[in-house]
PDB file as gemmi writes it, atoms N, CA and C in Angstrom:
CRYST1    1.000    1.000    1.000  90.00  90.00  90.00 P 1                      
ATOM      1  N   MET A   1       1.157  -1.352  -0.034  1.00  0.00           N  
ATOM      2  CA  MET A   1      -0.115   0.133   0.176  1.00  0.00           C  
ATOM      3  C   MET A   1       0.558   1.636  -0.209  1.00  0.00           C  
ATOM      4  N   CYS A   2       0.343   2.250  -0.788  1.00  0.00           N  
ATOM      5  CA  CYS A   2       1.393   3.545  -0.707  1.00  0.00           C  
ATOM      6  C   CYS A   2       0.272   4.775  -1.211  1.00  0.00           C  
ATOM      7  N   ILE A   3       0.706   6.135  -0.574  1.00  0.00           N  
ATOM      8  CA  ILE A   3       0.131   7.244  -0.784  1.00  0.00           C  
ATOM      9  C   ILE A   3      -0.401   7.509  -1.976  1.00  0.00           C  
ATOM     10  N   GLY A   4      -1.399   7.815  -2.780  1.00  0.00           N  
ATOM     11  CA  GLY A   4      -1.741   7.969  -4.164  1.00  0.00           C  
ATOM     12  C   GLY A   4      -2.263   9.560  -4.489  1.00  0.00           C  
ATOM     13  N   LEU A   5      -2.585   9.835  -3.366  1.00  0.00           N  
ATOM     14  CA  LEU A   5      -3.163  11.527  -3.392  1.00  0.00           C  
ATOM     15  C   LEU A   5      -3.447  11.836  -1.991  1.00  0.00           C  
ATOM     16  N   VAL A   6      -2.490  13.335  -1.892  1.00  0.00           N  
ATOM     17  CA  VAL A   6      -2.932  14.404  -1.055  1.00  0.00           C  
ATOM     18  C   VAL A   6      -3.645  15.769  -1.379  1.00  0.00           C  
ATOM     19  N   VAL A   7      -4.412  15.769  -0.533  1.00  0.00           N  
ATOM     20  CA  VAL A   7      -5.363  17.069  -1.112  1.00  0.00           C  
ATOM     21  C   VAL A   7      -5.499  18.257   0.164  1.00  0.00           C  
ATOM     22  N   LEU A   8      -4.740  19.316   0.173  1.00  0.00           N  
ATOM     23  CA  LEU A   8      -4.749  20.372   0.736  1.00  0.00           C  
ATOM     24  C   LEU A   8      -5.498  21.792   0.728  1.00  0.00           C  
ATOM     25  N   TYR A   9      -6.269  21.769   1.251  1.00  0.00           N  
ATOM     26  CA  TYR A   9      -7.600  22.799   1.455  1.00  0.00           C  
ATOM     27  C   TYR A   9      -6.912  23.786   2.189  1.00  0.00           C  
ATOM     28  N   THR A  10      -6.787  25.059   1.171  1.00  0.00           N  
ATOM     29  CA  THR A  10      -6.520  26.727   1.667  1.00  0.00           C  
ATOM     30  C   THR A  10      -7.291  27.413   1.553  1.00  0.00           C  
ATOM     31  N   GLU A  11      -7.444  28.876   2.343  1.00  0.00           N  
ATOM     32  CA  GLU A  11      -7.822  29.792   2.012  1.00  0.00           C  
ATOM     33  C   GLU A  11      -6.822  30.898   0.858  1.00  0.00           C  
ATOM     34  N   ARG A  12      -5.530  30.459   0.805  1.00  0.00           N  
ATOM     35  CA  ARG A  12      -4.564  30.688   0.313  1.00  0.00           C  
ATOM     36  C   ARG A  12      -3.988  30.125  -1.031  1.00  0.00           C  
ATOM     37  N   LEU A  13      -4.902  29.694  -1.952  1.00  0.00           N  
ATOM     38  CA  LEU A  13      -4.672  28.757  -2.988  1.00  0.00           C  
ATOM     39  C   LEU A  13      -3.477  29.464  -3.624  1.00  0.00           C  
ATOM     40  N   GLU A  14      -3.402  30.838  -4.517  1.00  0.00           N  
ATOM     41  CA  GLU A  14      -2.620  30.888  -5.294  1.00  0.00           C  
ATOM     42  C   GLU A  14      -1.286  31.151  -4.663  1.00  0.00           C  
ATOM     43  N   ALA A  15      -1.118  31.343  -2.632  1.00  0.00           N  
ATOM     44  CA  ALA A  15       0.131  31.588  -2.259  1.00  0.00           C  
ATOM     45  C   ALA A  15       0.961  30.452  -1.932  1.00  0.00           C  
ATOM     46  N   CYS A  16      -0.286  29.375  -1.792  1.00  0.00           N  
ATOM     47  CA  CYS A  16       0.225  27.896  -1.410  1.00  0.00           C  
ATOM     48  C   CYS A  16       0.615  27.452  -2.586  1.00  0.00           C  
ATOM     49  N   ARG A  17       0.032  27.352  -3.707  1.00  0.00           N  
ATOM     50  CA  ARG A  17       0.417  26.957  -5.302  1.00  0.00           C  
ATOM     51  C   ARG A  17       1.909  27.422  -5.554  1.00  0.00           C  
ATOM     52  N   ASP A  18       2.122  28.974  -5.532  1.00  0.00           N  
ATOM     53  CA  ASP A  18       3.626  29.644  -5.581  1.00  0.00           C  
ATOM     54  C   ASP A  18       4.623  28.774  -4.691  1.00  0.00           C  
ATOM     55  N   PHE A  19       4.097  28.787  -3.466  1.00  0.00           N  
ATOM     56  CA  PHE A  19       5.308  28.117  -2.039  1.00  0.00           C  
ATOM     57  C   PHE A  19       5.645  26.550  -2.837  1.00  0.00           C  
ATOM     58  N   TYR A  20       4.695  26.292  -3.276  1.00  0.00           N  
ATOM     59  CA  TYR A  20       5.121  24.365  -3.469  1.00  0.00           C  
ATOM     60  C   TYR A  20       5.677  24.619  -4.725  1.00  0.00           C  
ATOM     61  N   ALA A  21       5.146  25.117  -5.561  1.00  0.00           N  
ATOM     62  CA  ALA A  21       6.348  25.285  -6.636  1.00  0.00           C  
ATOM     63  C   ALA A  21       7.287  25.747  -7.040  1.00  0.00           C  
ATOM     64  N   GLY A  22       7.537  26.934  -5.650  1.00  0.00           N  
ATOM     65  CA  GLY A  22       9.210  27.237  -5.157  1.00  0.00           C  
ATOM     66  C   GLY A  22       9.865  25.966  -5.003  1.00  0.00           C  
ATOM     67  N   LEU A  23       8.811  25.210  -4.492  1.00  0.00           N  
ATOM     68  CA  LEU A  23       9.993  23.750  -4.023  1.00  0.00           C  
ATOM     69  C   LEU A  23      10.728  22.879  -5.059  1.00  0.00           C  
ATOM     70  N   GLY A  24       9.828  23.451  -6.077  1.00  0.00           N  
ATOM     71  CA  GLY A  24      10.088  22.221  -7.658  1.00  0.00           C  
ATOM     72  C   GLY A  24       9.181  21.626  -8.173  1.00  0.00           C  
ATOM     73  N   LEU A  25       7.783  21.789  -7.972  1.00  0.00           N  
ATOM     74  CA  LEU A  25       6.659  20.906  -8.263  1.00  0.00           C  
ATOM     75  C   LEU A  25       5.690  21.988  -9.131  1.00  0.00           C  
ATOM     76  N   THR A  26       5.165  21.215 -10.530  1.00  0.00           N  
ATOM     77  CA  THR A  26       4.984  21.961 -11.309  1.00  0.00           C  
ATOM     78  C   THR A  26       3.262  21.985 -11.442  1.00  0.00           C  
ATOM     79  N   PHE A  27       2.677  22.699 -11.207  1.00  0.00           N  
ATOM     80  CA  PHE A  27       1.186  22.136 -10.950  1.00  0.00           C  
ATOM     81  C   PHE A  27       0.623  22.767 -12.276  1.00  0.00           C  
ATOM     82  N   GLN A  28      -0.572  22.017 -12.656  1.00  0.00           N  
ATOM     83  CA  GLN A  28      -1.650  22.127 -13.942  1.00  0.00           C  
ATOM     84  C   GLN A  28      -2.884  22.861 -13.375  1.00  0.00           C  
ATOM     85  N   ARG A  29      -3.571  23.468 -13.931  1.00  0.00           N  
ATOM     86  CA  ARG A  29      -4.836  23.773 -13.077  1.00  0.00           C  
ATOM     87  C   ARG A  29      -6.257  23.000 -13.573  1.00  0.00           C  
ATOM     88  N   GLU A  30      -6.744  22.774 -12.749  1.00  0.00           N  
ATOM     89  CA  GLU A  30      -7.870  21.234 -13.139  1.00  0.00           C  
ATOM     90  C   GLU A  30      -9.246  21.920 -12.802  1.00  0.00           C  
ATOM     91  N   ARG A  31     -10.279  21.014 -13.358  1.00  0.00           N  
ATOM     92  CA  ARG A  31     -11.544  21.323 -12.379  1.00  0.00           C  
ATOM     93  C   ARG A  31     -12.550  20.084 -13.231  1.00  0.00           C  
ATOM     94  N   HIS A  32     -13.084  19.307 -12.281  1.00  0.00           N  
ATOM     95  CA  HIS A  32     -13.704  17.667 -12.601  1.00  0.00           C  
ATOM     96  C   HIS A  32     -15.274  18.341 -12.181  1.00  0.00           C  
ATOM     97  N   GLY A  33     -16.008  18.281 -13.286  1.00  0.00           N  
ATOM     98  CA  GLY A  33     -17.141  18.234 -12.906  1.00  0.00           C  
ATOM     99  C   GLY A  33     -17.842  20.073 -12.843  1.00  0.00           C  
ATOM    100  N   GLU A  34     -18.175  19.411 -11.980  1.00  0.00           N  
ATOM    101  CA  GLU A  34     -19.262  21.302 -11.554  1.00  0.00           C  
ATOM    102  C   GLU A  34     -18.142  21.772 -10.271  1.00  0.00           C  
ATOM    103  N   GLY A  35     -17.351  20.890  -9.652  1.00  0.00           N  
ATOM    104  CA  GLY A  35     -16.570  21.014  -8.619  1.00  0.00           C  
ATOM    105  C   GLY A  35     -14.963  22.391  -9.024  1.00  0.00           C  
ATOM    106  N   PRO A  36     -14.749  22.786  -8.034  1.00  0.00           N  
ATOM    107  CA  PRO A  36     -13.909  24.333  -7.785  1.00  0.00           C  
ATOM    108  C   PRO A  36     -12.951  24.000  -9.238  1.00  0.00           C  
ATOM    109  N   GLU A  37     -12.277  24.624  -9.312  1.00  0.00           N  
ATOM    110  CA  GLU A  37     -10.631  24.746  -9.986  1.00  0.00           C  
ATOM    111  C   GLU A  37     -10.109  24.366  -8.987  1.00  0.00           C  
ATOM    112  N   HIS A  38      -8.793  23.871  -9.187  1.00  0.00           N  
ATOM    113  CA  HIS A  38      -7.789  23.951  -7.941  1.00  0.00           C  
ATOM    114  C   HIS A  38      -6.606  23.663  -8.708  1.00  0.00           C  
ATOM    115  N   TYR A  39      -5.502  23.129  -7.821  1.00  0.00           N  
ATOM    116  CA  TYR A  39      -4.533  22.746  -8.652  1.00  0.00           C  
ATOM    117  C   TYR A  39      -3.620  21.708  -8.397  1.00  0.00           C  
ATOM    118  N   ALA A  40      -2.929  20.808  -9.346  1.00  0.00           N  
ATOM    119  CA  ALA A  40      -2.524  19.365  -9.315  1.00  0.00           C  
ATOM    120  C   ALA A  40      -1.017  19.406  -9.800  1.00  0.00           C  
ATOM    121  N   ALA A  41       0.120  18.470  -8.846  1.00  0.00           N  
ATOM    122  CA  ALA A  41       0.938  18.876  -9.381  1.00  0.00           C  
ATOM    123  C   ALA A  41       1.360  16.873  -9.301  1.00  0.00           C  
ATOM    124  N   VAL A  42       1.890  16.396  -9.939  1.00  0.00           N  
ATOM    125  CA  VAL A  42       2.103  14.893 -10.192  1.00  0.00           C  
ATOM    126  C   VAL A  42       3.606  14.286  -9.402  1.00  0.00           C  
ATOM    127  N   LEU A  43       3.948  13.792  -8.004  1.00  0.00           N  
ATOM    128  CA  LEU A  43       5.029  13.459  -7.423  1.00  0.00           C  
ATOM    129  C   LEU A  43       5.617  12.443  -8.256  1.00  0.00           C  
ATOM    130  N   GLY A  44       6.869  11.931  -7.515  1.00  0.00           N  
ATOM    131  CA  GLY A  44       7.357  11.060  -7.605  1.00  0.00           C  
ATOM    132  C   GLY A  44       6.556   9.698  -7.646  1.00  0.00           C  
ATOM    133  N   GLU A  45       6.596   8.426  -8.194  1.00  0.00           N  
ATOM    134  CA  GLU A  45       5.549   7.456  -8.412  1.00  0.00           C  
ATOM    135  C   GLU A  45       4.464   7.440  -8.858  1.00  0.00           C  
ATOM    136  N   GLY A  46       4.156   8.858  -8.844  1.00  0.00           N  
ATOM    137  CA  GLY A  46       2.341   9.457  -9.414  1.00  0.00           C  
ATOM    138  C   GLY A  46       1.677   9.721  -8.345  1.00  0.00           C  
ATOM    139  N   VAL A  47       1.978   9.706  -7.008  1.00  0.00           N  
ATOM    140  CA  VAL A  47       1.423  10.876  -6.303  1.00  0.00           C  
ATOM    141  C   VAL A  47       1.088  11.871  -6.687  1.00  0.00           C  
ATOM    142  N   VAL A  48      -0.269  12.337  -5.992  1.00  0.00           N  
ATOM    143  CA  VAL A  48      -1.042  13.227  -6.772  1.00  0.00           C  
ATOM    144  C   VAL A  48      -1.049  14.352  -5.647  1.00  0.00           C  
ATOM    145  N   LEU A  49      -0.381  15.667  -5.388  1.00  0.00           N  
ATOM    146  CA  LEU A  49      -0.784  16.624  -4.209  1.00  0.00           C  
ATOM    147  C   LEU A  49      -1.760  17.688  -5.126  1.00  0.00           C  
ATOM    148  N   GLU A  50      -2.816  17.749  -4.211  1.00  0.00           N  
ATOM    149  CA  GLU A  50      -3.717  18.624  -4.871  1.00  0.00           C  
ATOM    150  C   GLU A  50      -3.953  19.823  -4.265  1.00  0.00           C  
ATOM    151  N   LEU A  51      -4.188  21.100  -4.638  1.00  0.00           N  
ATOM    152  CA  LEU A  51      -4.670  22.230  -3.765  1.00  0.00           C  
ATOM    153  C   LEU A  51      -5.879  22.513  -4.126  1.00  0.00           C  
ATOM    154  N   TYR A  52      -6.590  22.837  -3.013  1.00  0.00           N  
ATOM    155  CA  TYR A  52      -8.151  23.189  -3.412  1.00  0.00           C  
ATOM    156  C   TYR A  52      -8.345  24.234  -2.816  1.00  0.00           C  
ATOM    157  N   PRO A  53      -9.559  25.015  -2.650  1.00  0.00           N  
ATOM    158  CA  PRO A  53      -9.943  26.375  -2.445  1.00  0.00           C  
ATOM    159  C   PRO A  53     -10.748  25.683  -1.217  1.00  0.00           C  
ATOM    160  N   ALA A  54     -10.604  26.030  -0.107  1.00  0.00           N  
ATOM    161  CA  ALA A  54     -11.300  26.060   1.351  1.00  0.00           C  
ATOM    162  C   ALA A  54     -12.540  26.446   0.974  1.00  0.00           C  
ATOM    163  N   SER A  55     -13.441  26.006   2.006  1.00  0.00           N  
ATOM    164  CA  SER A  55     -15.218  26.597   1.801  1.00  0.00           C  
ATOM    165  C   SER A  55     -15.426  25.990   3.310  1.00  0.00           C  
ATOM    166  N   SER A  56     -16.720  26.454   3.150  1.00  0.00           N  
ATOM    167  CA  SER A  56     -17.628  26.185   4.387  1.00  0.00           C  
ATOM    168  C   SER A  56     -18.206  24.728   4.356  1.00  0.00           C  
ATOM    169  N   ALA A  57     -17.827  24.014   3.200  1.00  0.00           N  
ATOM    170  CA  ALA A  57     -18.408  22.587   3.089  1.00  0.00           C  
ATOM    171  C   ALA A  57     -16.500  21.648   3.742  1.00  0.00           C  
ATOM    172  N   ARG A  58     -15.998  22.622   2.751  1.00  0.00           N  
ATOM    173  CA  ARG A  58     -14.461  21.885   3.033  1.00  0.00           C  
ATOM    174  C   ARG A  58     -13.149  23.047   3.814  1.00  0.00           C  
ATOM    175  N   PRO A  59     -13.716  22.915   4.966  1.00  0.00           N  
ATOM    176  CA  PRO A  59     -13.041  24.313   5.808  1.00  0.00           C  
ATOM    177  C   PRO A  59     -10.944  23.588   5.145  1.00  0.00           C  
ATOM    178  N   ALA A  60     -10.059  24.695   5.410  1.00  0.00           N  
ATOM    179  CA  ALA A  60      -8.728  24.947   5.545  1.00  0.00           C  
ATOM    180  C   ALA A  60      -8.117  23.487   6.137  1.00  0.00           C  
ATOM    181  N   THR A  61      -7.422  22.983   5.689  1.00  0.00           N  
ATOM    182  CA  THR A  61      -6.581  21.962   6.337  1.00  0.00           C  
ATOM    183  C   THR A  61      -5.840  22.183   7.307  1.00  0.00           C  
ATOM    184  N   GLY A  62      -6.052  22.084   8.705  1.00  0.00           N  
ATOM    185  CA  GLY A  62      -5.145  22.390   9.674  1.00  0.00           C  
ATOM    186  C   GLY A  62      -3.918  21.691  10.263  1.00  0.00           C  
ATOM    187  N   SER A  63      -3.217  21.528  11.284  1.00  0.00           N  
ATOM    188  CA  SER A  63      -2.226  20.922  11.345  1.00  0.00           C  
ATOM    189  C   SER A  63      -1.569  19.955  10.921  1.00  0.00           C  
ATOM    190  N   LEU A  64      -0.445  20.047  10.056  1.00  0.00           N  
ATOM    191  CA  LEU A  64      -0.176  18.430   8.943  1.00  0.00           C  
ATOM    192  C   LEU A  64       1.208  18.965   8.695  1.00  0.00           C  
ATOM    193  N   ARG A  65       1.817  17.721   8.516  1.00  0.00           N  
ATOM    194  CA  ARG A  65       3.241  18.297   8.771  1.00  0.00           C  
ATOM    195  C   ARG A  65       3.657  17.390   7.053  1.00  0.00           C  
ATOM    196  N   LEU A  66       4.340  17.651   6.286  1.00  0.00           N  
ATOM    197  CA  LEU A  66       4.932  16.872   4.763  1.00  0.00           C  
ATOM    198  C   LEU A  66       6.150  16.955   4.875  1.00  0.00           C  
ATOM    199  N   GLY A  67       6.344  15.683   4.285  1.00  0.00           N  
ATOM    200  CA  GLY A  67       7.822  15.370   4.073  1.00  0.00           C  
ATOM    201  C   GLY A  67       8.214  15.366   2.765  1.00  0.00           C  
ATOM    202  N   LEU A  68       8.606  15.804   1.998  1.00  0.00           N  
ATOM    203  CA  LEU A  68       9.194  15.570   0.530  1.00  0.00           C  
ATOM    204  C   LEU A  68      10.781  15.575   0.449  1.00  0.00           C  
ATOM    205  N   VAL A  69      11.328  14.845  -0.255  1.00  0.00           N  
ATOM    206  CA  VAL A  69      12.035  14.218  -1.019  1.00  0.00           C  
ATOM    207  C   VAL A  69      12.773  14.813  -2.176  1.00  0.00           C  
ATOM    208  N   VAL A  70      13.262  15.843  -2.719  1.00  0.00           N  
ATOM    209  CA  VAL A  70      13.593  16.497  -4.404  1.00  0.00           C  
ATOM    210  C   VAL A  70      14.869  16.252  -4.125  1.00  0.00           C  
ATOM    211  N   SER A  71      15.117  15.481  -5.505  1.00  0.00           N  
ATOM    212  CA  SER A  71      16.463  15.030  -6.368  1.00  0.00           C  
ATOM    213  C   SER A  71      17.208  16.601  -6.789  1.00  0.00           C  
ATOM    214  N   ALA A  72      18.431  16.098  -6.142  1.00  0.00           N  
ATOM    215  CA  ALA A  72      18.928  18.026  -6.516  1.00  0.00           C  
ATOM    216  C   ALA A  72      19.178  18.164  -8.083  1.00  0.00           C  
ATOM    217  N   LYS A  73      18.979  17.700  -8.591  1.00  0.00           N  
ATOM    218  CA  LYS A  73      18.602  18.075 -10.366  1.00  0.00           C  
ATOM    219  C   LYS A  73      17.337  18.882 -10.415  1.00  0.00           C  
ATOM    220  N   ASP A  74      16.767  18.092  -9.698  1.00  0.00           N  
ATOM    221  CA  ASP A  74      14.774  18.600  -9.722  1.00  0.00           C  
ATOM    222  C   ASP A  74      15.083  20.284  -9.034  1.00  0.00           C  
ATOM    223  N   ALA A  75      15.774  19.909  -7.925  1.00  0.00           N  
ATOM    224  CA  ALA A  75      15.618  21.122  -7.031  1.00  0.00           C  
ATOM    225  C   ALA A  75      15.501  22.695  -7.698  1.00  0.00           C  
ATOM    226  N   VAL A  76      14.913  23.577  -7.181  1.00  0.00           N  
ATOM    227  CA  VAL A  76      14.849  25.018  -7.272  1.00  0.00           C  
ATOM    228  C   VAL A  76      16.417  25.274  -6.840  1.00  0.00           C  
ATOM    229  N   ALA A  77      16.951  26.045  -7.872  1.00  0.00           N  
ATOM    230  CA  ALA A  77      18.509  26.088  -7.584  1.00  0.00           C  
ATOM    231  C   ALA A  77      19.011  27.014  -6.193  1.00  0.00           C  
ATOM    232  N   ALA A  78      17.813  27.734  -5.839  1.00  0.00           N  
ATOM    233  CA  ALA A  78      17.865  28.529  -4.709  1.00  0.00           C  
ATOM    234  C   ALA A  78      18.038  27.406  -3.486  1.00  0.00           C  
ATOM    235  N   ARG A  79      17.848  26.368  -3.380  1.00  0.00           N  
ATOM    236  CA  ARG A  79      17.505  25.371  -2.610  1.00  0.00           C  
ATOM    237  C   ARG A  79      18.781  24.507  -2.081  1.00  0.00           C  
ATOM    238  N   PRO A  80      19.675  24.056  -0.732  1.00  0.00           N  
ATOM    239  CA  PRO A  80      20.757  23.950  -0.755  1.00  0.00           C  
ATOM    240  C   PRO A  80      20.375  22.247  -0.324  1.00  0.00           C  
ATOM    241  N   ALA A  81      21.224  21.708  -0.703  1.00  0.00           N  
ATOM    242  CA  ALA A  81      21.216  20.301  -0.548  1.00  0.00           C  
ATOM    243  C   ALA A  81      20.872  20.079   1.103  1.00  0.00           C  
ATOM    244  N   GLY A  82      20.541  19.006   1.415  1.00  0.00           N  
ATOM    245  CA  GLY A  82      20.065  18.486   2.950  1.00  0.00           C  
ATOM    246  C   GLY A  82      18.927  18.621   3.582  1.00  0.00           C  
ATOM    247  N   ARG A  83      18.683  18.508   4.722  1.00  0.00           N  
ATOM    248  CA  ARG A  83      17.263  18.802   5.216  1.00  0.00           C  
ATOM    249  C   ARG A  83      16.374  20.122   5.614  1.00  0.00           C  
ATOM    250  N   GLN A  84      15.483  20.826   5.275  1.00  0.00           N  
ATOM    251  CA  GLN A  84      14.783  22.042   5.613  1.00  0.00           C  
ATOM    252  C   GLN A  84      14.022  21.588   6.188  1.00  0.00           C  
ATOM    253  N   ILE A  85      13.231  22.473   6.902  1.00  0.00           N  
ATOM    254  CA  ILE A  85      11.938  22.906   7.763  1.00  0.00           C  
ATOM    255  C   ILE A  85      11.568  24.441   7.134  1.00  0.00           C  
ATOM    256  N   VAL A  86      10.518  24.014   6.536  1.00  0.00           N  
ATOM    257  CA  VAL A  86      10.183  25.658   6.458  1.00  0.00           C  
ATOM    258  C   VAL A  86       8.404  25.040   6.274  1.00  0.00           C  
ATOM    259  N   THR A  87       7.591  26.379   6.493  1.00  0.00           N  
ATOM    260  CA  THR A  87       6.430  26.694   6.666  1.00  0.00           C  
ATOM    261  C   THR A  87       5.706  27.481   5.151  1.00  0.00           C  
ATOM    262  N   ASP A  88       4.360  26.437   5.342  1.00  0.00           N  
ATOM    263  CA  ASP A  88       3.883  26.913   3.901  1.00  0.00           C  
ATOM    264  C   ASP A  88       2.561  28.403   3.858  1.00  0.00           C  
ATOM    265  N   PRO A  89       1.909  28.899   3.260  1.00  0.00           N  
ATOM    266  CA  PRO A  89       1.173  30.093   3.393  1.00  0.00           C  
ATOM    267  C   PRO A  89      -0.128  29.548   4.466  1.00  0.00           C  
ATOM    268  N   ASP A  90      -0.343  28.642   5.042  1.00  0.00           N  
ATOM    269  CA  ASP A  90      -1.279  28.541   5.860  1.00  0.00           C  
ATOM    270  C   ASP A  90      -0.597  27.943   7.514  1.00  0.00           C  
ATOM    271  N   GLY A  91       0.945  28.062   7.112  1.00  0.00           N  
ATOM    272  CA  GLY A  91       1.609  27.469   8.621  1.00  0.00           C  
ATOM    273  C   GLY A  91       1.681  26.296   8.871  1.00  0.00           C  
ATOM    274  N   ARG A  92       1.636  24.698   7.703  1.00  0.00           N  
ATOM    275  CA  ARG A  92       1.741  23.925   7.936  1.00  0.00           C  
ATOM    276  C   ARG A  92       3.259  23.867   7.379  1.00  0.00           C  
ATOM    277  N   THR A  93       3.670  22.472   8.512  1.00  0.00           N  
ATOM    278  CA  THR A  93       5.320  22.474   8.524  1.00  0.00           C  
ATOM    279  C   THR A  93       5.896  21.417   7.096  1.00  0.00           C  
ATOM    280  N   VAL A  94       6.595  21.946   6.665  1.00  0.00           N  
ATOM    281  CA  VAL A  94       6.869  20.801   5.128  1.00  0.00           C  
ATOM    282  C   VAL A  94       8.466  20.983   5.365  1.00  0.00           C  
ATOM    283  N   GLU A  95       8.627  19.133   5.683  1.00  0.00           N  
ATOM    284  CA  GLU A  95      10.362  19.131   5.733  1.00  0.00           C  
ATOM    285  C   GLU A  95      10.871  19.273   4.375  1.00  0.00           C  
ATOM    286  N   VAL A  96      11.547  19.274   4.222  1.00  0.00           N  
ATOM    287  CA  VAL A  96      12.216  19.246   2.451  1.00  0.00           C  
ATOM    288  C   VAL A  96      13.726  18.826   2.486  1.00  0.00           C  
ATOM    289  N   LEU A  97      13.632  17.256   1.988  1.00  0.00           N  
ATOM    290  CA  LEU A  97      14.590  16.878   1.856  1.00  0.00           C  
ATOM    291  C   LEU A  97      15.714  16.751   0.491  1.00  0.00           C  
ATOM    292  N   VAL A  98      16.818  17.366  -0.132  1.00  0.00           N  
ATOM    293  CA  VAL A  98      17.785  17.690  -1.172  1.00  0.00           C  
ATOM    294  C   VAL A  98      18.505  16.804  -1.344  1.00  0.00           C  
ATOM    295  N   ARG A  99      18.374  15.670  -2.377  1.00  0.00           N  
ATOM    296  CA  ARG A  99      19.655  14.442  -2.431  1.00  0.00           C  
ATOM    297  C   ARG A  99      20.228  14.573  -3.426  1.00  0.00           C  
TER     298      ARG A  99                                                      
END                                                                             
């Protein structure tokens, strides 16, 4: 068993997209049927990270800690090798390991 999908609901959709794109993820804008527009990025081994706008039916995702491993060749040039702890625009902790 493995994780195939992680969905984050946010009140800061564009800021979160920019933050995660700054870590090296490439997002596509999507919309499924009548659902809201959102962003999706495919990580290694087909895992999908989606960023959705928060709503009264789907409030912003609260405390969550993500761990992302990025290869040095895919890392944004400003991201040095090693382990870093950063915070996304919603205050979630993201551990980034650049190998």
